[in-house]
C-alpha positions in Angstrom: -17.1 17.7 -33.8 -20.2 15.7 -33.6 -22.4 15.6 -30.6 -21.8 11.9 -30.3 -18.0 12.5 -30.2 -18.3 15.2 -27.6 -20.5 12.9 -25.4 -17.9 10.1 -25.6 -15.1 12.5 -24.8 -17.1 13.8 -21.8 -17.8 10.2 -20.7 -14.1 9.3 -21.0 -12.9 12.4 -19.1 -15.4 11.7 -16.3 -14.3 8.1 -16.0 -10.6 9.2 -16.1 -11.2 11.8 -13.4 -13.0 9.4 -11.1 -10.3 6.7 -11.7 -7.6 9.3 -10.7 -9.5 10.1 -7.5 -9.6 6.4 -6.6 -5.9 6.0 -7.5 -5.0 9.0 -5.3 -7.0 7.5 -2.4 -5.3 4.2 -2.8 -1.9 5.9 -3.0 -2.6 7.9 0.2 -3.7 4.7 2.0 -0.5 2.9 0.8 1.7 5.8 1.9 0.1 5.7 5.4 0.6 1.9 5.5 4.3 2.3 4.5 4.8 4.9 7.2 3.3 2.6 9.8 5.5 -0.3 8.5 8.6 2.0 8.7 7.8 2.8 12.4 7.3 -0.9 13.1 10.6 -1.6 11.4 12.4 1.0 13.5 11.0 -0.6 16.7 12.2 -4.0 15.4 15.7 -2.7 14.8 15.8 -1.2 18.3 14.6 -4.5 19.7 17.3 -6.3 17.7 20.0 -4.2 19.5 18.4 -5.0 22.9 18.2 -8.7 22.0 21.9 -8.8 21.3 22.7 -7.6 24.9 19.9 -9.4 26.7 19.9 -12.6 28.8 18.7 -15.7 27.1 15.3 -15.5 28.7 14.9 -11.8 27.8 16.3 -12.5 24.3 13.6 -15.1 23.7 10.9 -12.6 24.7 12.4 -9.9 22.5 12.6 -12.3 19.6 9.0 -13.2 19.9 8.0 -9.6 20.0 10.2 -8.9 16.9 8.5 -11.8 15.1 5.1 -10.2 15.9 6.4 -6.8 14.6 7.7 -8.5 11.4 4.4 -10.2 10.9 2.7 -6.8 11.1 5.2 -5.3 8.7 4.5 -8.2 6.3 0.8 -7.6 6.6 1.1 -3.9 5.8 3.4 -4.7 2.9 0.9 -7.1 1.5 -1.8 -4.5 1.8 0.3 -2.0 -0.1 1.0 -4.5 -2.8 -2.8 -5.2 -3.1 -3.5 -1.5 -3.4 -0.9 -1.1 -6.1 -2.2 -4.1 -7.9 -5.8 -2.7 -7.8 -4.5 0.6 -9.2 -2.6 -1.2 -12.0 -5.6 -3.3 -12.9 -7.9 -0.3 -13.0 -5.4 1.5 -15.3 -5.4 -1.6 -17.5 -9.2 -1.7 -17.7 -9.4 2.0 -18.5 -6.8 1.7 -21.3 -8.5 -1.4 -22.7 -11.9 0.4 -22.8 -13.2 1.2 -26.3 -14.3 4.8 -26.2 
């Protein structure tokens, strides 16, 4: 092997390792966001059961609270999708790099 080839391989492995660390960090963040969204969804389901048995005034308040929870769930889902998109784009850039 030539010194130039070894240097390129070292550079590629270093870039790959740092990319994997960033991907792992994004995946951990996405996992935490999904856990939070799951908890919010459980609260929303519980409120749906309460809404069914509530008076019309209480049902309106519960529906508003559920709508807020659903917005938070959507926000977390959007963040997860963004993190996965960033990971995908980083993988594409790495694979397109001419080493």
